[in-house]
PDBQT receptor file of N, H, CA, C and O in Angstrom, charges set to zero:
ATOM      1  N   MET A   1      27.630  16.950  25.410  1.00  0.00    +0.000 N 
ATOM      2  CA  MET A   1      27.248  16.107  24.437  1.00  0.00    +0.000 C 
ATOM      3  C   MET A   1      26.632  14.574  24.337  1.00  0.00    +0.000 C 
ATOM      4  O   MET A   1      27.317  13.731  24.916  1.00  0.00    +0.000 OA
ATOM      5  N   HIS A   2      25.718  14.211  23.840  1.00  0.00    +0.000 N 
ATOM      6  H   HIS A   2      25.161  14.896  23.370  1.00  0.00    +0.000 HD
ATOM      7  CA  HIS A   2      24.852  12.865  24.721  1.00  0.00    +0.000 C 
ATOM      8  C   HIS A   2      24.987  12.200  23.875  1.00  0.00    +0.000 C 
ATOM      9  O   HIS A   2      24.761  12.656  22.754  1.00  0.00    +0.000 OA
ATOM     10  N   SER A   3      25.500  10.556  24.055  1.00  0.00    +0.000 N 
ATOM     11  H   SER A   3      25.684  10.186  24.965  1.00  0.00    +0.000 HD
ATOM     12  CA  SER A   3      26.079   9.904  22.774  1.00  0.00    +0.000 C 
ATOM     13  C   SER A   3      24.153   9.105  22.470  1.00  0.00    +0.000 C 
ATOM     14  O   SER A   3      22.943   9.091  22.694  1.00  0.00    +0.000 OA
ATOM     15  N   MET A   4      24.610   8.908  22.215  1.00  0.00    +0.000 N 
ATOM     16  H   MET A   4      25.593   8.919  22.033  1.00  0.00    +0.000 HD
ATOM     17  CA  MET A   4      22.823   8.545  21.110  1.00  0.00    +0.000 C 
ATOM     18  C   MET A   4      22.919   6.651  21.416  1.00  0.00    +0.000 C 
ATOM     19  O   MET A   4      24.034   6.173  21.204  1.00  0.00    +0.000 OA
ATOM     20  N   ALA A   5      21.949   5.785  21.826  1.00  0.00    +0.000 N 
ATOM     21  H   ALA A   5      21.044   6.173  21.999  1.00  0.00    +0.000 HD
ATOM     22  CA  ALA A   5      21.770   4.622  21.577  1.00  0.00    +0.000 C 
ATOM     23  C   ALA A   5      22.112   4.041  19.792  1.00  0.00    +0.000 C 
ATOM     24  O   ALA A   5      21.961   4.441  18.638  1.00  0.00    +0.000 OA
ATOM     25  N   ALA A   6      22.454   3.291  20.271  1.00  0.00    +0.000 N 
ATOM     26  H   ALA A   6      22.577   2.966  21.209  1.00  0.00    +0.000 HD
ATOM     27  CA  ALA A   6      22.938   2.207  18.995  1.00  0.00    +0.000 C 
ATOM     28  C   ALA A   6      21.665   1.872  18.354  1.00  0.00    +0.000 C 
ATOM     29  O   ALA A   6      20.746   1.404  19.026  1.00  0.00    +0.000 OA
ATOM     30  N   MET A   7      21.552   2.083  17.092  1.00  0.00    +0.000 N 
ATOM     31  H   MET A   7      22.299   2.463  16.546  1.00  0.00    +0.000 HD
ATOM     32  CA  MET A   7      19.936   1.998  16.518  1.00  0.00    +0.000 C 
ATOM     33  C   MET A   7      20.456   0.703  14.552  1.00  0.00    +0.000 C 
ATOM     34  O   MET A   7      21.291   0.814  13.654  1.00  0.00    +0.000 OA
ATOM     35  N   LYS A   8      19.058  -0.539  14.965  1.00  0.00    +0.000 N 
ATOM     36  H   LYS A   8      18.380  -0.629  15.694  1.00  0.00    +0.000 HD
ATOM     37  CA  LYS A   8      19.204  -1.621  14.748  1.00  0.00    +0.000 C 
ATOM     38  C   LYS A   8      19.322  -1.137  13.046  1.00  0.00    +0.000 C 
ATOM     39  O   LYS A   8      19.455   0.062  12.801  1.00  0.00    +0.000 OA
ATOM     40  N   PRO A   9      19.274  -1.958  12.129  1.00  0.00    +0.000 N 
ATOM     41  CA  PRO A   9      19.239  -1.851  10.854  1.00  0.00    +0.000 C 
ATOM     42  C   PRO A   9      17.754  -2.764  10.871  1.00  0.00    +0.000 C 
ATOM     43  O   PRO A   9      17.415  -3.867  11.299  1.00  0.00    +0.000 OA
ATOM     44  N   ARG A  10      16.901  -1.301   9.939  1.00  0.00    +0.000 N 
ATOM     45  H   ARG A  10      17.177  -0.405   9.591  1.00  0.00    +0.000 HD
ATOM     46  CA  ARG A  10      15.968  -1.905   9.706  1.00  0.00    +0.000 C 
ATOM     47  C   ARG A  10      15.318  -2.943   8.782  1.00  0.00    +0.000 C 
ATOM     48  O   ARG A  10      15.844  -2.980   7.670  1.00  0.00    +0.000 OA
ATOM     49  N   THR A  11      14.354  -3.749   8.964  1.00  0.00    +0.000 N 
ATOM     50  H   THR A  11      13.927  -3.719   9.868  1.00  0.00    +0.000 HD
ATOM     51  CA  THR A  11      14.417  -5.041   7.378  1.00  0.00    +0.000 C 
ATOM     52  C   THR A  11      14.116  -4.471   6.396  1.00  0.00    +0.000 C 
ATOM     53  O   THR A  11      14.040  -5.127   5.357  1.00  0.00    +0.000 OA
ATOM     54  N   GLY A  12      13.968  -3.708   6.389  1.00  0.00    +0.000 N 
ATOM     55  H   GLY A  12      14.030  -3.176   7.233  1.00  0.00    +0.000 HD
ATOM     56  CA  GLY A  12      13.263  -3.214   5.030  1.00  0.00    +0.000 C 
ATOM     57  C   GLY A  12      11.806  -4.011   4.674  1.00  0.00    +0.000 C 
ATOM     58  O   GLY A  12      11.205  -4.919   5.249  1.00  0.00    +0.000 OA
ATOM     59  N   ASP A  13      11.571  -3.340   3.621  1.00  0.00    +0.000 N 
ATOM     60  H   ASP A  13      12.059  -2.602   3.154  1.00  0.00    +0.000 HD
ATOM     61  CA  ASP A  13       9.973  -3.576   3.438  1.00  0.00    +0.000 C 
ATOM     62  C   ASP A  13       9.318  -4.981   2.500  1.00  0.00    +0.000 C 
ATOM     63  O   ASP A  13       8.815  -4.507   1.481  1.00  0.00    +0.000 OA
ATOM     64  N   GLY A  14       9.150  -6.671   2.515  1.00  0.00    +0.000 N 
ATOM     65  H   GLY A  14       9.558  -7.057   3.342  1.00  0.00    +0.000 HD
ATOM     66  CA  GLY A  14       9.433  -6.929   1.392  1.00  0.00    +0.000 C 
ATOM     67  C   GLY A  14       8.196  -8.438   1.679  1.00  0.00    +0.000 C 
ATOM     68  O   GLY A  14       7.404  -8.156   2.578  1.00  0.00    +0.000 OA
ATOM     69  N   PRO A  15       8.040  -9.399   1.273  1.00  0.00    +0.000 N 
ATOM     70  CA  PRO A  15       6.752  -9.884   0.844  1.00  0.00    +0.000 C 
ATOM     71  C   PRO A  15       6.842 -11.224   3.078  1.00  0.00    +0.000 C 
ATOM     72  O   PRO A  15       7.701 -11.262   3.959  1.00  0.00    +0.000 OA
ATOM     73  N   MET A  16       6.361 -11.476   3.022  1.00  0.00    +0.000 N 
ATOM     74  H   MET A  16       5.663 -11.446   2.306  1.00  0.00    +0.000 HD
ATOM     75  CA  MET A  16       6.286 -13.097   4.331  1.00  0.00    +0.000 C 
ATOM     76  C   MET A  16       6.837 -13.279   3.751  1.00  0.00    +0.000 C 
ATOM     77  O   MET A  16       6.924 -13.293   2.523  1.00  0.00    +0.000 OA
ATOM     78  N   GLU A  17       7.694 -13.591   5.017  1.00  0.00    +0.000 N 
ATOM     79  H   GLU A  17       7.623 -13.580   6.015  1.00  0.00    +0.000 HD
ATOM     80  CA  GLU A  17       8.592 -15.178   5.345  1.00  0.00    +0.000 C 
ATOM     81  C   GLU A  17       9.296 -15.564   6.040  1.00  0.00    +0.000 C 
ATOM     82  O   GLU A  17       9.827 -14.945   6.962  1.00  0.00    +0.000 OA
ATOM     83  N   VAL A  18       9.483 -16.947   5.667  1.00  0.00    +0.000 N 
ATOM     84  H   VAL A  18       9.051 -17.450   4.919  1.00  0.00    +0.000 HD
ATOM     85  CA  VAL A  18       9.770 -17.393   7.258  1.00  0.00    +0.000 C 
ATOM     86  C   VAL A  18      11.948 -18.317   6.673  1.00  0.00    +0.000 C 
ATOM     87  O   VAL A  18      12.511 -18.886   5.738  1.00  0.00    +0.000 OA
ATOM     88  N   THR A  19      12.198 -17.833   8.004  1.00  0.00    +0.000 N 
ATOM     89  H   THR A  19      11.741 -17.371   8.764  1.00  0.00    +0.000 HD
ATOM     90  CA  THR A  19      13.540 -18.765   8.060  1.00  0.00    +0.000 C 
ATOM     91  C   THR A  19      14.060 -19.143   8.942  1.00  0.00    +0.000 C 
ATOM     92  O   THR A  19      13.914 -18.653  10.062  1.00  0.00    +0.000 OA
ATOM     93  N   GLN A  20      14.964 -20.323   8.617  1.00  0.00    +0.000 N 
ATOM     94  H   GLN A  20      15.082 -20.720   7.707  1.00  0.00    +0.000 HD
ATOM     95  CA  GLN A  20      15.437 -21.138  10.296  1.00  0.00    +0.000 C 
ATOM     96  C   GLN A  20      16.449 -20.469  10.501  1.00  0.00    +0.000 C 
ATOM     97  O   GLN A  20      16.989 -19.869   9.571  1.00  0.00    +0.000 OA
ATOM     98  N   GLU A  21      16.940 -20.425  11.802  1.00  0.00    +0.000 N 
ATOM     99  H   GLU A  21      16.501 -20.913  12.556  1.00  0.00    +0.000 HD
ATOM    100  CA  GLU A  21      18.598 -19.989  11.523  1.00  0.00    +0.000 C 
ATOM    101  C   GLU A  21      19.056 -20.486  12.615  1.00  0.00    +0.000 C 
ATOM    102  O   GLU A  21      18.785 -19.771  13.579  1.00  0.00    +0.000 OA
ATOM    103  N   GLY A  22      19.735 -21.569  12.909  1.00  0.00    +0.000 N 
ATOM    104  H   GLY A  22      19.956 -22.149  12.125  1.00  0.00    +0.000 HD
ATOM    105  CA  GLY A  22      19.926 -22.038  14.402  1.00  0.00    +0.000 C 
ATOM    106  C   GLY A  22      18.365 -22.956  15.055  1.00  0.00    +0.000 C 
ATOM    107  O   GLY A  22      17.548 -23.648  14.447  1.00  0.00    +0.000 OA
ATOM    108  N   ARG A  23      18.425 -22.709  15.983  1.00  0.00    +0.000 N 
ATOM    109  H   ARG A  23      19.088 -22.148  16.477  1.00  0.00    +0.000 HD
ATOM    110  CA  ARG A  23      16.851 -23.467  16.163  1.00  0.00    +0.000 C 
ATOM    111  C   ARG A  23      15.735 -22.924  16.253  1.00  0.00    +0.000 C 
ATOM    112  O   ARG A  23      14.767 -23.471  16.781  1.00  0.00    +0.000 OA
ATOM    113  N   SER A  24      15.728 -21.970  15.835  1.00  0.00    +0.000 N 
ATOM    114  H   SER A  24      16.515 -21.526  15.406  1.00  0.00    +0.000 HD
ATOM    115  CA  SER A  24      14.710 -20.511  16.046  1.00  0.00    +0.000 C 
ATOM    116  C   SER A  24      14.179 -20.483  14.426  1.00  0.00    +0.000 C 
ATOM    117  O   SER A  24      14.901 -21.087  13.632  1.00  0.00    +0.000 OA
ATOM    118  N   LEU A  25      13.415 -20.067  14.091  1.00  0.00    +0.000 N 
ATOM    119  H   LEU A  25      12.828 -19.577  14.735  1.00  0.00    +0.000 HD
ATOM    120  CA  LEU A  25      12.545 -19.756  13.415  1.00  0.00    +0.000 C 
ATOM    121  C   LEU A  25      12.045 -18.070  13.036  1.00  0.00    +0.000 C 
ATOM    122  O   LEU A  25      11.439 -17.217  13.683  1.00  0.00    +0.000 OA
ATOM    123  N   ILE A  26      12.544 -18.100  11.881  1.00  0.00    +0.000 N 
ATOM    124  H   ILE A  26      13.037 -18.793  11.355  1.00  0.00    +0.000 HD
ATOM    125  CA  ILE A  26      12.732 -16.219  12.013  1.00  0.00    +0.000 C 
ATOM    126  C   ILE A  26      11.414 -15.613  11.272  1.00  0.00    +0.000 C 
ATOM    127  O   ILE A  26      11.801 -15.389  10.125  1.00  0.00    +0.000 OA
ATOM    128  N   MET A  27      10.454 -15.351  11.343  1.00  0.00    +0.000 N 
ATOM    129  H   MET A  27      10.139 -15.532  12.275  1.00  0.00    +0.000 HD
ATOM    130  CA  MET A  27       8.820 -15.140  10.808  1.00  0.00    +0.000 C 
ATOM    131  C   MET A  27       8.812 -13.049  10.274  1.00  0.00    +0.000 C 
ATOM    132  O   MET A  27       8.328 -12.116  10.914  1.00  0.00    +0.000 OA
ATOM    133  N   ARG A  28       9.225 -13.035   9.516  1.00  0.00    +0.000 N 
ATOM    134  H   ARG A  28       9.619 -13.793   8.996  1.00  0.00    +0.000 HD
ATOM    135  CA  ARG A  28       8.886 -11.065   8.914  1.00  0.00    +0.000 C 
ATOM    136  C   ARG A  28       6.983 -12.005   8.130  1.00  0.00    +0.000 C 
ATOM    137  O   ARG A  28       6.435 -13.017   7.694  1.00  0.00    +0.000 OA
ATOM    138  N   VAL A  29       6.817  -9.950   8.670  1.00  0.00    +0.000 N 
ATOM    139  H   VAL A  29       7.263  -9.128   9.025  1.00  0.00    +0.000 HD
ATOM    140  CA  VAL A  29       5.865 -10.193   8.583  1.00  0.00    +0.000 C 
ATOM    141  C   VAL A  29       5.372  -8.475   7.651  1.00  0.00    +0.000 C 
ATOM    142  O   VAL A  29       5.677  -7.423   8.213  1.00  0.00    +0.000 OA
ATOM    143  N   PRO A  30       4.944  -8.451   6.853  1.00  0.00    +0.000 N 
ATOM    144  CA  PRO A  30       4.891  -6.963   6.266  1.00  0.00    +0.000 C 
ATOM    145  C   PRO A  30       3.578  -6.349   6.837  1.00  0.00    +0.000 C 
ATOM    146  O   PRO A  30       2.553  -7.004   6.647  1.00  0.00    +0.000 OA
ATOM    147  N   ILE A  31       3.463  -4.933   7.652  1.00  0.00    +0.000 N 
ATOM    148  H   ILE A  31       4.296  -4.401   7.807  1.00  0.00    +0.000 HD
ATOM    149  CA  ILE A  31       3.021  -4.212   8.131  1.00  0.00    +0.000 C 
ATOM    150  C   ILE A  31       2.343  -2.442   7.855  1.00  0.00    +0.000 C 
ATOM    151  O   ILE A  31       2.924  -1.577   7.200  1.00  0.00    +0.000 OA
ATOM    152  N   ASP A  32       1.438  -2.335   8.330  1.00  0.00    +0.000 N 
ATOM    153  H   ASP A  32       0.966  -3.038   8.863  1.00  0.00    +0.000 HD
ATOM    154  CA  ASP A  32       1.028  -1.227   7.499  1.00  0.00    +0.000 C 
ATOM    155  C   ASP A  32       2.116  -0.130   8.692  1.00  0.00    +0.000 C 
ATOM    156  O   ASP A  32       2.652  -0.239   9.796  1.00  0.00    +0.000 OA
ATOM    157  N   GLY A  33       1.891   1.403   7.044  1.00  0.00    +0.000 N 
ATOM    158  H   GLY A  33       1.456   1.491   6.148  1.00  0.00    +0.000 HD
ATOM    159  CA  GLY A  33       2.795   2.049   7.244  1.00  0.00    +0.000 C 
ATOM    160  C   GLY A  33       4.334   1.646   6.945  1.00  0.00    +0.000 C 
ATOM    161  O   GLY A  33       5.149   2.500   7.292  1.00  0.00    +0.000 OA
ATOM    162  N   GLY A  34       4.896   0.370   6.301  1.00  0.00    +0.000 N 
ATOM    163  H   GLY A  34       4.234  -0.324   6.019  1.00  0.00    +0.000 HD
ATOM    164  CA  GLY A  34       6.170   0.589   6.031  1.00  0.00    +0.000 C 
ATOM    165  C   GLY A  34       6.720  -0.334   6.630  1.00  0.00    +0.000 C 
ATOM    166  O   GLY A  34       6.053  -0.526   7.646  1.00  0.00    +0.000 OA
ATOM    167  N   GLY A  35       7.915  -1.318   6.572  1.00  0.00    +0.000 N 
ATOM    168  H   GLY A  35       8.457  -1.162   5.746  1.00  0.00    +0.000 HD
ATOM    169  CA  GLY A  35       8.542  -2.137   7.335  1.00  0.00    +0.000 C 
ATOM    170  C   GLY A  35       8.015  -3.607   7.715  1.00  0.00    +0.000 C 
ATOM    171  O   GLY A  35       6.878  -3.754   7.269  1.00  0.00    +0.000 OA
ATOM    172  N   ARG A  36       8.318  -4.338   8.155  1.00  0.00    +0.000 N 
ATOM    173  H   ARG A  36       9.242  -4.218   8.517  1.00  0.00    +0.000 HD
ATOM    174  CA  ARG A  36       8.674  -6.207   8.776  1.00  0.00    +0.000 C 
ATOM    175  C   ARG A  36       7.952  -6.365  10.185  1.00  0.00    +0.000 C 
ATOM    176  O   ARG A  36       8.789  -6.160  11.064  1.00  0.00    +0.000 OA
ATOM    177  N   LEU A  37       7.348  -6.505  10.442  1.00  0.00    +0.000 N 
ATOM    178  H   LEU A  37       6.668  -6.671   9.727  1.00  0.00    +0.000 HD
ATOM    179  CA  LEU A  37       7.246  -7.335  11.719  1.00  0.00    +0.000 C 
ATOM    180  C   LEU A  37       8.318  -8.409  11.859  1.00  0.00    +0.000 C 
ATOM    181  O   LEU A  37       8.036  -9.360  11.130  1.00  0.00    +0.000 OA
ATOM    182  N   VAL A  38       9.770  -8.644  12.731  1.00  0.00    +0.000 N 
ATOM    183  H   VAL A  38       9.999  -7.871  13.323  1.00  0.00    +0.000 HD
ATOM    184  CA  VAL A  38      10.270  -9.656  12.670  1.00  0.00    +0.000 C 
ATOM    185  C   VAL A  38       9.874 -10.587  14.284  1.00  0.00    +0.000 C 
ATOM    186  O   VAL A  38      10.445 -10.357  15.350  1.00  0.00    +0.000 OA
ATOM    187  N   LEU A  39       9.440 -11.000  14.203  1.00  0.00    +0.000 N 
ATOM    188  H   LEU A  39       8.976 -11.186  13.337  1.00  0.00    +0.000 HD
ATOM    189  CA  LEU A  39       9.485 -12.589  15.455  1.00  0.00    +0.000 C 
ATOM    190  C   LEU A  39      10.646 -13.841  14.949  1.00  0.00    +0.000 C 
ATOM    191  O   LEU A  39      10.862 -14.344  13.846  1.00  0.00    +0.000 OA
ATOM    192  N   GLU A  40      11.441 -14.131  16.718  1.00  0.00    +0.000 N 
ATOM    193  H   GLU A  40      11.267 -13.722  17.613  1.00  0.00    +0.000 HD
ATOM    194  CA  GLU A  40      12.230 -15.474  16.524  1.00  0.00    +0.000 C 
ATOM    195  C   GLU A  40      11.079 -16.210  17.002  1.00  0.00    +0.000 C 
ATOM    196  O   GLU A  40      10.148 -15.699  17.624  1.00  0.00    +0.000 OA
ATOM    197  N   ILE A  41      11.179 -17.408  16.692  1.00  0.00    +0.000 N 
ATOM    198  H   ILE A  41      11.936 -17.823  16.187  1.00  0.00    +0.000 HD
ATOM    199  CA  ILE A  41       9.596 -18.527  17.525  1.00  0.00    +0.000 C 
ATOM    200  C   ILE A  41      10.497 -20.204  17.249  1.00  0.00    +0.000 C 
ATOM    201  O   ILE A  41      11.245 -20.423  16.296  1.00  0.00    +0.000 OA
ATOM    202  N   ASN A  42      10.188 -21.106  18.258  1.00  0.00    +0.000 N 
ATOM    203  H   ASN A  42       9.581 -20.928  19.032  1.00  0.00    +0.000 HD
ATOM    204  CA  ASN A  42      10.201 -22.053  17.946  1.00  0.00    +0.000 C 
ATOM    205  C   ASN A  42       9.559 -23.226  17.425  1.00  0.00    +0.000 C 
ATOM    206  O   ASN A  42       8.369 -23.364  17.712  1.00  0.00    +0.000 OA
ATOM    207  N   ASN A  43       9.960 -23.855  16.914  1.00  0.00    +0.000 N 
ATOM    208  H   ASN A  43      10.926 -23.743  16.681  1.00  0.00    +0.000 HD
ATOM    209  CA  ASN A  43       9.007 -25.402  16.921  1.00  0.00    +0.000 C 
ATOM    210  C   ASN A  43       7.015 -24.785  17.047  1.00  0.00    +0.000 C 
ATOM    211  O   ASN A  43       6.001 -24.343  16.506  1.00  0.00    +0.000 OA
ATOM    212  N   ASP A  44       8.016 -25.466  18.730  1.00  0.00    +0.000 N 
ATOM    213  H   ASP A  44       8.840 -25.825  19.169  1.00  0.00    +0.000 HD
ATOM    214  CA  ASP A  44       6.463 -25.576  19.812  1.00  0.00    +0.000 C 
ATOM    215  C   ASP A  44       5.932 -23.946  19.116  1.00  0.00    +0.000 C 
ATOM    216  O   ASP A  44       5.249 -23.848  18.097  1.00  0.00    +0.000 OA
ATOM    217  N   GLU A  45       6.303 -23.081  19.725  1.00  0.00    +0.000 N 
ATOM    218  H   GLU A  45       6.859 -23.160  20.552  1.00  0.00    +0.000 HD
ATOM    219  CA  GLU A  45       4.910 -22.101  19.130  1.00  0.00    +0.000 C 
ATOM    220  C   GLU A  45       4.463 -21.516  17.886  1.00  0.00    +0.000 C 
ATOM    221  O   GLU A  45       3.479 -20.792  17.741  1.00  0.00    +0.000 OA
ATOM    222  N   ALA A  46       5.990 -22.232  16.237  1.00  0.00    +0.000 N 
ATOM    223  H   ALA A  46       6.790 -22.820  16.355  1.00  0.00    +0.000 HD
ATOM    224  CA  ALA A  46       4.971 -22.182  15.048  1.00  0.00    +0.000 C 
ATOM    225  C   ALA A  46       4.330 -23.004  15.024  1.00  0.00    +0.000 C 
ATOM    226  O   ALA A  46       3.892 -22.908  13.877  1.00  0.00    +0.000 OA
ATOM    227  N   GLN A  47       3.573 -24.399  15.724  1.00  0.00    +0.000 N 
ATOM    228  H   GLN A  47       3.928 -24.477  16.655  1.00  0.00    +0.000 HD
ATOM    229  CA  GLN A  47       3.109 -25.378  15.573  1.00  0.00    +0.000 C 
ATOM    230  C   GLN A  47       2.148 -24.646  16.351  1.00  0.00    +0.000 C 
ATOM    231  O   GLN A  47       1.930 -23.685  15.613  1.00  0.00    +0.000 OA
ATOM    232  N   ALA A  48       1.522 -24.509  17.249  1.00  0.00    +0.000 N 
ATOM    233  H   ALA A  48       1.699 -25.289  17.848  1.00  0.00    +0.000 HD
ATOM    234  CA  ALA A  48       1.004 -23.075  18.149  1.00  0.00    +0.000 C 
ATOM    235  C   ALA A  48       0.004 -22.416  17.095  1.00  0.00    +0.000 C 
ATOM    236  O   ALA A  48      -1.151 -22.700  16.778  1.00  0.00    +0.000 OA
ATOM    237  N   LEU A  49       0.889 -21.430  16.677  1.00  0.00    +0.000 N 
ATOM    238  H   LEU A  49       1.828 -21.200  16.935  1.00  0.00    +0.000 HD
ATOM    239  CA  LEU A  49       0.824 -20.559  15.092  1.00  0.00    +0.000 C 
ATOM    240  C   LEU A  49      -0.265 -21.176  14.549  1.00  0.00    +0.000 C 
ATOM    241  O   LEU A  49      -1.406 -20.713  14.547  1.00  0.00    +0.000 OA
ATOM    242  N   LYS A  50       0.198 -22.568  13.936  1.00  0.00    +0.000 N 
ATOM    243  H   LYS A  50       1.124 -22.944  13.937  1.00  0.00    +0.000 HD
ATOM    244  CA  LYS A  50      -0.560 -23.065  12.783  1.00  0.00    +0.000 C 
ATOM    245  C   LYS A  50      -1.541 -23.125  12.549  1.00  0.00    +0.000 C 
ATOM    246  O   LYS A  50      -2.206 -22.830  11.556  1.00  0.00    +0.000 OA
ATOM    247  N   GLN A  51      -2.003 -24.061  14.689  1.00  0.00    +0.000 N 
ATOM    248  H   GLN A  51      -1.463 -24.301  15.496  1.00  0.00    +0.000 HD
ATOM    249  CA  GLN A  51      -3.574 -24.746  15.212  1.00  0.00    +0.000 C 
ATOM    250  C   GLN A  51      -4.143 -23.224  14.572  1.00  0.00    +0.000 C 
ATOM    251  O   GLN A  51      -4.816 -23.254  13.542  1.00  0.00    +0.000 OA
ATOM    252  N   CYS A  52      -3.766 -21.629  15.379  1.00  0.00    +0.000 N 
ATOM    253  H   CYS A  52      -3.219 -21.604  16.215  1.00  0.00    +0.000 HD
ATOM    254  CA  CYS A  52      -4.627 -21.176  15.612  1.00  0.00    +0.000 C 
ATOM    255  C   CYS A  52      -5.556 -20.125  14.173  1.00  0.00    +0.000 C 
ATOM    256  O   CYS A  52      -6.567 -19.474  13.911  1.00  0.00    +0.000 OA
ATOM    257  N   LEU A  53      -4.235 -20.643  13.632  1.00  0.00    +0.000 N 
ATOM    258  H   LEU A  53      -3.414 -21.172  13.845  1.00  0.00    +0.000 HD
ATOM    259  CA  LEU A  53      -4.135 -20.187  11.821  1.00  0.00    +0.000 C 
ATOM    260  C   LEU A  53      -4.956 -21.147  11.184  1.00  0.00    +0.000 C 
ATOM    261  O   LEU A  53      -5.364 -20.811  10.072  1.00  0.00    +0.000 OA
ATOM    262  N   ILE A  54      -5.196 -21.914  11.475  1.00  0.00    +0.000 N 
ATOM    263  H   ILE A  54      -4.866 -22.187  12.378  1.00  0.00    +0.000 HD
ATOM    264  CA  ILE A  54      -6.078 -23.131  10.869  1.00  0.00    +0.000 C 
ATOM    265  C   ILE A  54      -7.314 -23.261  12.044  1.00  0.00    +0.000 C 
ATOM    266  O   ILE A  54      -7.758 -24.337  11.645  1.00  0.00    +0.000 OA
ATOM    267  N   LYS A  55      -7.839 -23.053  12.753  1.00  0.00    +0.000 N 
ATOM    268  H   LYS A  55      -7.478 -22.179  13.077  1.00  0.00    +0.000 HD
ATOM    269  CA  LYS A  55      -8.444 -22.580  13.239  1.00  0.00    +0.000 C 
ATOM    270  C   LYS A  55      -9.573 -20.786  12.938  1.00  0.00    +0.000 C 
ATOM    271  O   LYS A  55     -10.800 -20.688  12.960  1.00  0.00    +0.000 OA
ATOM    272  N   ALA A  56      -8.549 -19.687  12.698  1.00  0.00    +0.000 N 
ATOM    273  H   ALA A  56      -7.552 -19.766  12.680  1.00  0.00    +0.000 HD
ATOM    274  CA  ALA A  56      -9.231 -18.904  11.971  1.00  0.00    +0.000 C 
ATOM    275  C   ALA A  56      -9.595 -19.362  10.557  1.00  0.00    +0.000 C 
ATOM    276  O   ALA A  56     -10.688 -19.002  10.118  1.00  0.00    +0.000 OA
ATOM    277  N   VAL A  57      -8.757 -20.151   9.766  1.00  0.00    +0.000 N 
ATOM    278  H   VAL A  57      -7.870 -20.442  10.123  1.00  0.00    +0.000 HD
ATOM    279  CA  VAL A  57      -8.725 -19.745   8.072  1.00  0.00    +0.000 C 
ATOM    280  C   VAL A  57      -9.789 -20.643   7.314  1.00  0.00    +0.000 C 
ATOM    281  O   VAL A  57     -10.666 -20.538   6.458  1.00  0.00    +0.000 OA
ATOM    282  N   GLY A  58      -8.972 -21.938   8.439  1.00  0.00    +0.000 N 
ATOM    283  H   GLY A  58      -8.259 -22.023   9.134  1.00  0.00    +0.000 HD
ATOM    284  CA  GLY A  58      -9.420 -23.583   7.933  1.00  0.00    +0.000 C 
ATOM    285  C   GLY A  58      -8.587 -23.936   7.276  1.00  0.00    +0.000 C 
ATOM    286  O   GLY A  58      -7.603 -23.197   7.307  1.00  0.00    +0.000 OA
ATOM    287  N   GLU A  59      -8.490 -25.082   6.427  1.00  0.00    +0.000 N 
ATOM    288  H   GLU A  59      -9.290 -25.682   6.402  1.00  0.00    +0.000 HD
ATOM    289  CA  GLU A  59      -6.889 -25.996   6.220  1.00  0.00    +0.000 C 
ATOM    290  C   GLU A  59      -6.824 -25.182   4.725  1.00  0.00    +0.000 C 
ATOM    291  O   GLU A  59      -5.872 -25.362   3.965  1.00  0.00    +0.000 OA
TER     292      GLU A  59
């Protein structure tokens, strides 16, 4: 009998959101097909993402 690896709980469906957890920002983005993409980013990465989005869609 083989043991299975532990599974992480699904983040579930929900709106796009960003929360501060310690020194990190946790960004949850809904994806097609259900569920959400969860990213842990720092402040420098968040600023870089902001600049990329401004270039793409404007202020």
